[in-house]
C-alpha atoms as a printed R data frame, in Angstrom:
    type eleno elety resid chain resno      x       y       z
1   ATOM     1    CA   UNK     A     1 11.353   7.312 -32.270
2   ATOM     2    CA   UNK     A     2  9.886   4.117 -30.462
3   ATOM     3    CA   UNK     A     3  8.907   4.472 -26.674
4   ATOM     4    CA   UNK     A     4  7.954   1.692 -23.983
5   ATOM     5    CA   UNK     A     5  5.378   2.643 -22.717
6   ATOM     6    CA   UNK     A     6  5.454   0.979 -18.936
7   ATOM     7    CA   UNK     A     7  1.786   0.983 -17.214
8   ATOM     8    CA   UNK     A     8  1.852   1.273 -13.818
9   ATOM     9    CA   UNK     A     9 -0.379   0.635 -10.573
10  ATOM    10    CA   UNK     A    10 -2.330  -1.050  -7.933
11  ATOM    11    CA   UNK     A    11 -4.259  -4.197  -8.661
12  ATOM    12    CA   UNK     A    12 -7.413  -3.544 -10.185
13  ATOM    13    CA   UNK     A    13 -6.625  -0.091 -11.102
14  ATOM    14    CA   UNK     A    14 -7.707   0.092 -14.810
15  ATOM    15    CA   UNK     A    15 -4.514  -0.472 -15.931
16  ATOM    16    CA   UNK     A    16 -5.122  -3.472 -18.576
17  ATOM    17    CA   UNK     A    17 -8.096  -1.294 -19.916
18  ATOM    18    CA   UNK     A    18 -5.932   1.641 -20.224
19  ATOM    19    CA   UNK     A    19 -3.040  -0.322 -22.069
20  ATOM    20    CA   UNK     A    20 -5.621  -1.407 -24.738
21  ATOM    21    CA   UNK     A    21 -6.821   2.331 -25.255
22  ATOM    22    CA   UNK     A    22 -3.214   3.312 -25.462
23  ATOM    23    CA   UNK     A    23 -2.446   0.318 -27.879
24  ATOM    24    CA   UNK     A    24 -5.371   1.410 -30.397
25  ATOM    25    CA   UNK     A    25 -4.137   5.384 -29.679
26  ATOM    26    CA   UNK     A    26 -1.063   4.982 -30.036
27  ATOM    27    CA   UNK     A    27 -0.615   2.860 -32.042
28  ATOM    28    CA   UNK     A    28  1.732  -0.501 -30.064
29  ATOM    29    CA   UNK     A    29  2.142  -3.646 -29.685
30  ATOM    30    CA   UNK     A    30  0.588  -3.842 -25.774
31  ATOM    31    CA   UNK     A    31  1.925  -7.246 -23.902
32  ATOM    32    CA   UNK     A    32  0.119  -7.915 -20.792
33  ATOM    33    CA   UNK     A    33  1.854 -10.266 -18.393
34  ATOM    34    CA   UNK     A    34 -1.864 -11.161 -16.879
35  ATOM    35    CA   UNK     A    35 -3.073 -11.965 -19.900
36  ATOM    36    CA   UNK     A    36 -0.469 -14.268 -21.030
37  ATOM    37    CA   UNK     A    37 -0.620 -16.151 -17.944
38  ATOM    38    CA   UNK     A    38 -4.212 -17.220 -18.234
39  ATOM    39    CA   UNK     A    39 -3.910 -18.120 -22.207
40  ATOM    40    CA   UNK     A    40 -1.023 -20.368 -21.705
41  ATOM    41    CA   UNK     A    41 -1.976 -21.321 -18.585
42  ATOM    42    CA   UNK     A    42 -5.654 -21.311 -17.958
43  ATOM    43    CA   UNK     A    43 -7.528 -18.927 -15.113
44  ATOM    44    CA   UNK     A    44 -6.270 -20.363 -12.203
45  ATOM    45    CA   UNK     A    45 -2.732 -21.976 -12.469
46  ATOM    46    CA   UNK     A    46 -1.795 -24.078  -9.576
47  ATOM    47    CA   UNK     A    47  0.006 -22.108  -7.116
48  ATOM    48    CA   UNK     A    48  2.717 -24.445  -6.431
49  ATOM    49    CA   UNK     A    49  3.910 -23.788 -10.217
50  ATOM    50    CA   UNK     A    50  3.170 -20.405 -10.664
51  ATOM    51    CA   UNK     A    51  6.391 -18.793 -10.099
52  ATOM    52    CA   UNK     A    52  7.738 -20.585 -12.732
53  ATOM    53    CA   UNK     A    53  4.778 -19.659 -15.384
54  ATOM    54    CA   UNK     A    54  5.375 -16.192 -14.142
55  ATOM    55    CA   UNK     A    55  9.122 -16.461 -15.098
56  ATOM    56    CA   UNK     A    56  8.822 -18.854 -18.379
57  ATOM    57    CA   UNK     A    57  6.678 -16.281 -19.708
58  ATOM    58    CA   UNK     A    58  8.485 -12.866 -18.138
59  ATOM    59    CA   UNK     A    59 11.358 -14.125 -20.173
60  ATOM    60    CA   UNK     A    60  9.531 -14.312 -23.567
61  ATOM    61    CA   UNK     A    61  8.306 -11.456 -23.369
62  ATOM    62    CA   UNK     A    62 11.476  -9.572 -22.658
63  ATOM    63    CA   UNK     A    63 12.851 -10.769 -25.850
64  ATOM    64    CA   UNK     A    64 10.091 -10.013 -27.872
65  ATOM    65    CA   UNK     A    65  9.840  -6.321 -26.315
66  ATOM    66    CA   UNK     A    66 12.844  -4.958 -26.980
67  ATOM    67    CA   UNK     A    67 12.754  -6.066 -30.097
68  ATOM    68    CA   UNK     A    68  9.771  -4.297 -31.449
69  ATOM    69    CA   UNK     A    69 11.272  -1.119 -30.345
70  ATOM    70    CA   UNK     A    70 14.668  -1.880 -32.522
71  ATOM    71    CA   UNK     A    71 12.614  -2.552 -35.577
72  ATOM    72    CA   UNK     A    72 10.467   0.908 -34.692
73  ATOM    73    CA   UNK     A    73  7.414  -0.091 -32.848
74  ATOM    74    CA   UNK     A    74  6.173   1.213 -29.659
75  ATOM    75    CA   UNK     A    75  5.027  -1.376 -27.115
76  ATOM    76    CA   UNK     A    76  3.108  -0.998 -24.177
77  ATOM    77    CA   UNK     A    77  4.402  -2.821 -21.131
78  ATOM    78    CA   UNK     A    78  1.051  -3.983 -18.757
79  ATOM    79    CA   UNK     A    79  3.088  -5.542 -16.280
80  ATOM    80    CA   UNK     A    80  2.082  -3.108 -12.957
81  ATOM    81    CA   UNK     A    81  5.430  -1.627 -12.195
82  ATOM    82    CA   UNK     A    82  4.972  -2.192  -8.015
83  ATOM    83    CA   UNK     A    83  7.094  -3.662  -5.710
84  ATOM    84    CA   UNK     A    84  5.997  -4.556  -2.733
85  ATOM    85    CA   UNK     A    85  8.268  -4.108   0.496
86  ATOM    86    CA   UNK     A    86 10.082  -6.948   1.045
87  ATOM    87    CA   UNK     A    87  9.956  -8.418  -2.182
88  ATOM    88    CA   UNK     A    88 12.441  -9.318  -5.591
89  ATOM    89    CA   UNK     A    89 10.656  -8.084  -8.761
90  ATOM    90    CA   UNK     A    90 12.173  -5.994 -11.942
91  ATOM    91    CA   UNK     A    91 10.411  -2.407 -11.421
92  ATOM    92    CA   UNK     A    92  9.826  -0.012 -14.603
93  ATOM    93    CA   UNK     A    93 13.598   1.141 -13.333
94  ATOM    94    CA   UNK     A    94 15.038  -1.689 -14.939
95  ATOM    95    CA   UNK     A    95 13.122  -1.473 -17.716
96  ATOM    96    CA   UNK     A    96 13.760   1.761 -18.130
97  ATOM    97    CA   UNK     A    97 17.819   1.257 -17.569
98  ATOM    98    CA   UNK     A    98 17.131  -1.585 -20.921
99  ATOM    99    CA   UNK     A    99 15.658   1.635 -23.094
100 ATOM   100    CA   UNK     A   100 18.547   3.705 -22.168
101 ATOM   101    CA   UNK     A   101 20.806   0.780 -22.792
102 ATOM   102    CA   UNK     A   102 19.308   0.885 -26.188
103 ATOM   103    CA   UNK     A   103 19.105   4.681 -26.830
104 ATOM   104    CA   UNK     A   104 15.100   4.340 -27.038
105 ATOM   105    CA   UNK     A   105 12.706   6.636 -25.302
106 ATOM   106    CA   UNK     A   106 10.633   5.021 -21.979
107 ATOM   107    CA   UNK     A   107  7.499   6.676 -20.745
108 ATOM   108    CA   UNK     A   108  4.926   6.537 -18.252
109 ATOM   109    CA   UNK     A   109  1.932   7.843 -19.207
């Protein structure tokens, strides 16, 4: 059964390197939000557009990774999944709920 592997941790902890290794070892399709941001908007997108750029990428990825699971392909979600106090951002719980709704396993490696 396909699994969504949720990568979590602090900034600079090596999440993306771990996600790349996991992607090769499983095998799986990896979604790294930061890499999409750089590819689409460059290394230093204007701060006044950052929230909009973030939202656009999030919405695109949200359409793709669940479909991969439906097709029987494991995914590695390299999104951090940590929430700063007082902020509103999707957490690993939301992703776990989506997988549960589709009767698919989600795991934190």
